[in-house]
C-alpha positions as a LaTeX table, in Angstrom:
\begin{tabular}{lrrr}
\hline
Residue & $x$ (\AA) & $y$ (\AA) & $z$ (\AA) \\
\hline
Met1 & 7.69 & $-22.41$ & 18.81 \\
Ala2 & 5.05 & $-21.94$ & 20.93 \\
Lys3 & 1.40 & $-22.39$ & 20.57 \\
Ile4 & $-1.15$ & $-19.94$ & 20.28 \\
Asn5 & $-4.24$ & $-19.35$ & 21.86 \\
Gln6 & $-6.55$ & $-17.11$ & 22.69 \\
Lys7 & $-4.79$ & $-15.89$ & 26.07 \\
Thr8 & $-1.69$ & $-15.51$ & 24.06 \\
Phe9 & $-2.78$ & $-14.18$ & 21.65 \\
Lys10 & $-5.15$ & $-11.20$ & 22.98 \\
Leu11 & $-1.34$ & $-10.47$ & 25.02 \\
Ala12 & 0.43 & $-10.28$ & 21.60 \\
Leu13 & $-2.80$ & $-8.25$ & 19.82 \\
Gly14 & $-1.76$ & $-4.67$ & 21.79 \\
Asn15 & 0.07 & $-1.70$ & 20.48 \\
Ser16 & 0.80 & $-3.93$ & 16.89 \\
Gly17 & $-1.67$ & $-1.96$ & 14.63 \\
Gly18 & $-3.30$ & $-5.28$ & 13.67 \\
Asn19 & $-0.62$ & $-5.56$ & 12.59 \\
Gln20 & 0.76 & $-10.03$ & 11.98 \\
Ser21 & 3.70 & $-9.37$ & 11.77 \\
Ile22 & 4.02 & $-8.04$ & 14.55 \\
Ile23 & 2.42 & $-10.44$ & 16.08 \\
Ala24 & 3.83 & $-13.37$ & 15.83 \\
Lys25 & 7.34 & $-12.05$ & 15.82 \\
Lys26 & 5.90 & $-10.84$ & 19.70 \\
Leu27 & 4.64 & $-15.12$ & 20.14 \\
Gln28 & 7.82 & $-15.74$ & 18.11 \\
Val29 & 5.75 & $-18.01$ & 15.39 \\
Thr30 & 5.11 & $-17.98$ & 11.23 \\
Arg31 & 2.30 & $-14.68$ & 10.18 \\
Gly32 & 1.37 & $-18.21$ & 8.58 \\
Ala33 & 0.18 & $-19.79$ & 12.61 \\
Ile34 & $-1.10$ & $-16.60$ & 12.35 \\
Thr35 & $-3.32$ & $-15.81$ & 9.38 \\
Lys36 & $-3.90$ & $-20.12$ & 9.92 \\
Phe37 & $-5.07$ & $-19.37$ & 13.54 \\
Leu38 & $-7.73$ & $-16.25$ & 13.20 \\
Ser39 & $-9.35$ & $-18.42$ & 10.29 \\
Lys40 & $-9.99$ & $-20.87$ & 13.15 \\
Asn41 & $-10.77$ & $-18.28$ & 15.65 \\
Pro42 & $-13.12$ & $-15.29$ & 13.83 \\
Lys43 & $-13.87$ & $-13.31$ & 17.23 \\
Met44 & $-9.47$ & $-12.73$ & 17.06 \\
Arg45 & $-9.67$ & $-12.17$ & 13.38 \\
Glu46 & $-12.51$ & $-9.96$ & 14.83 \\
Leu47 & $-10.44$ & $-8.12$ & 17.83 \\
Leu48 & $-6.73$ & $-8.01$ & 14.59 \\
Asn49 & $-9.10$ & $-5.59$ & 12.79 \\
Met50 & $-10.61$ & $-3.50$ & 16.38 \\
Glu51 & $-6.39$ & $-2.58$ & 16.97 \\
Ala52 & $-6.10$ & $-2.30$ & 13.12 \\
Glu53 & $-8.59$ & $-0.43$ & 13.26 \\
Arg54 & $-7.88$ & 1.69 & 16.93 \\
Ile55 & $-4.55$ & 2.73 & 14.85 \\
Ile56 & $-5.97$ & 4.83 & 12.21 \\
Asp57 & $-8.31$ & 6.39 & 15.03 \\
Val58 & $-5.07$ & 7.76 & 16.27 \\
Ala59 & $-4.17$ & 8.88 & 13.11 \\
Glu60 & $-6.55$ & 11.07 & 12.68 \\
Asn61 & $-6.49$ & 11.92 & 16.29 \\
Val62 & $-3.47$ & 13.13 & 15.88 \\
Val63 & $-4.45$ & 15.20 & 12.03 \\
Asn64 & $-7.75$ & 16.92 & 13.55 \\
Ala65 & $-5.68$ & 17.72 & 16.83 \\
Ala66 & $-2.34$ & 18.98 & 14.26 \\
Ile67 & $-5.52$ & 21.39 & 12.78 \\
Thr68 & $-6.13$ & 23.23 & 15.71 \\
Asn69 & $-2.19$ & 23.11 & 17.20 \\
Lys70 & $-1.73$ & 20.55 & 19.32 \\
Glu71 & 1.00 & 17.94 & 17.47 \\
Ser72 & 4.61 & 18.35 & 16.90 \\
Glu73 & 5.25 & 18.43 & 13.28 \\
Asp74 & 6.65 & 15.01 & 12.87 \\
Arg75 & 3.53 & 13.03 & 14.56 \\
Leu76 & 1.62 & 15.09 & 11.68 \\
Asp77 & 3.76 & 13.11 & 9.01 \\
Thr78 & 3.38 & 10.16 & 10.66 \\
Ser79 & 0.10 & 10.15 & 10.69 \\
Lys80 & $-0.20$ & 11.31 & 7.40 \\
Trp81 & 1.27 & 8.74 & 5.99 \\
Lys82 & $-0.24$ & 6.17 & 7.58 \\
Leu83 & $-3.79$ & 7.96 & 6.57 \\
Leu84 & $-2.89$ & 7.71 & 3.38 \\
Asn85 & $-0.89$ & 4.30 & 2.55 \\
Ser86 & $-2.90$ & 2.17 & 4.55 \\
Lys87 & $-6.00$ & 0.29 & 3.28 \\
Arg88 & $-8.17$ & 0.73 & 6.18 \\
Gly89 & $-7.31$ & 4.73 & 5.66 \\
Lys90 & $-7.56$ & 4.37 & 2.58 \\
Ala91 & $-11.55$ & 2.96 & 2.73 \\
Arg92 & $-12.33$ & 6.36 & 5.48 \\
Gly93 & $-11.73$ & 7.95 & 1.83 \\
Tyr94 & $-7.93$ & 9.61 & 2.54 \\
Gly95 & $-5.81$ & 8.48 & $-0.28$ \\
Ile96 & $-3.97$ & 10.90 & $-2.95$ \\
Lys97 & $-6.41$ & 11.76 & $-6.10$ \\
Asn98 & $-4.80$ & 11.18 & $-9.45$ \\
Glu99 & $-6.67$ & 13.15 & $-11.98$ \\
Ile100 & $-5.28$ & 12.50 & $-15.34$ \\
Glu101 & $-7.57$ & 15.13 & $-18.88$ \\
His102 & $-7.12$ & 13.83 & $-22.02$ \\
Ser103 & $-8.97$ & 15.06 & $-25.03$ \\
Gly104 & $-10.45$ & 11.54 & $-25.86$ \\
Lys105 & $-8.61$ & 10.99 & $-28.40$ \\
Val106 & $-7.63$ & 7.09 & $-29.04$ \\
Phe107 & $-4.89$ & 6.78 & $-30.73$ \\
Glu108 & $-2.81$ & 3.50 & $-32.16$ \\
Val109 & 1.25 & 3.11 & $-31.88$ \\
Lys110 & 2.59 & 0.44 & $-34.63$ \\
Ile111 & 6.44 & $-0.60$ & $-34.99$ \\
Thr112 & 6.45 & $-0.49$ & $-38.29$ \\
Glu113 & 10.18 & $-1.66$ & $-38.15$ \\
Val114 & 12.63 & $-2.29$ & $-35.81$ \\
Glu115 & 15.98 & $-2.60$ & $-35.81$ \\
Asn116 & 18.79 & $-3.83$ & $-33.10$ \\
Ala117 & 19.38 & $-0.54$ & $-31.31$ \\
Ser118 & 22.30 & $-1.71$ & $-28.96$ \\
Ser119 & 23.99 & $-2.16$ & $-32.40$ \\
Thr120 & 25.81 & 0.80 & $-33.78$ \\
Ser121 & 26.56 & 0.79 & $-37.48$ \\
Glu122 & 29.13 & 1.38 & $-39.82$ \\
Ser123 & 29.06 & 5.06 & $-38.92$ \\
Gly124 & 29.23 & 4.69 & $-35.63$ \\
Asp125 & 26.04 & 5.97 & $-35.44$ \\
Glu126 & 23.14 & 3.77 & $-32.74$ \\
Gln127 & 20.40 & 2.23 & $-34.70$ \\
Glu128 & 16.59 & 3.64 & $-33.13$ \\
Ala129 & 13.57 & 1.62 & $-33.65$ \\
Lys130 & 11.04 & 3.45 & $-36.27$ \\
Thr131 & 7.27 & 4.24 & $-35.76$ \\
Ser132 & 4.15 & 5.45 & $-36.72$ \\
Val133 & 1.21 & 6.93 & $-35.54$ \\
Asp134 & $-1.98$ & 5.88 & $-36.84$ \\
Gly135 & $-4.62$ & 8.78 & $-36.46$ \\
Pro136 & $-7.58$ & 8.51 & $-33.86$ \\
Ser137 & $-9.13$ & 5.28 & $-33.94$ \\
Gly138 & $-13.15$ & 5.24 & $-33.26$ \\
\hline
\end{tabular}
């Protein structure tokens, strides 16, 4: 296993997107070794964060270029995925927003009797669990 130092780390950091697994593979060490190295080298941790932010910047630039019709659909899809699915993209406000509407009434479901649903009755019909729903609570 190779020894990690600041020089080799900086070389491996290039084009890694701030992905520790990619850096570990380039250096032929474990991801745990990278994590340990970073815990002892806060300046290298900062460089890693800057590289990760750079990738988000690239994704934003591709989306912006696509708005002005200067980018291909494939690059746009990749960039949108990166912005929507990465923690850093979400930290910048990108993401899928799920809105759920309801009446505000809360129901409580109680199972009053459970019969073995996997067995069959003598008539061959499957038996079901019987449930009851109480009205709105609170």
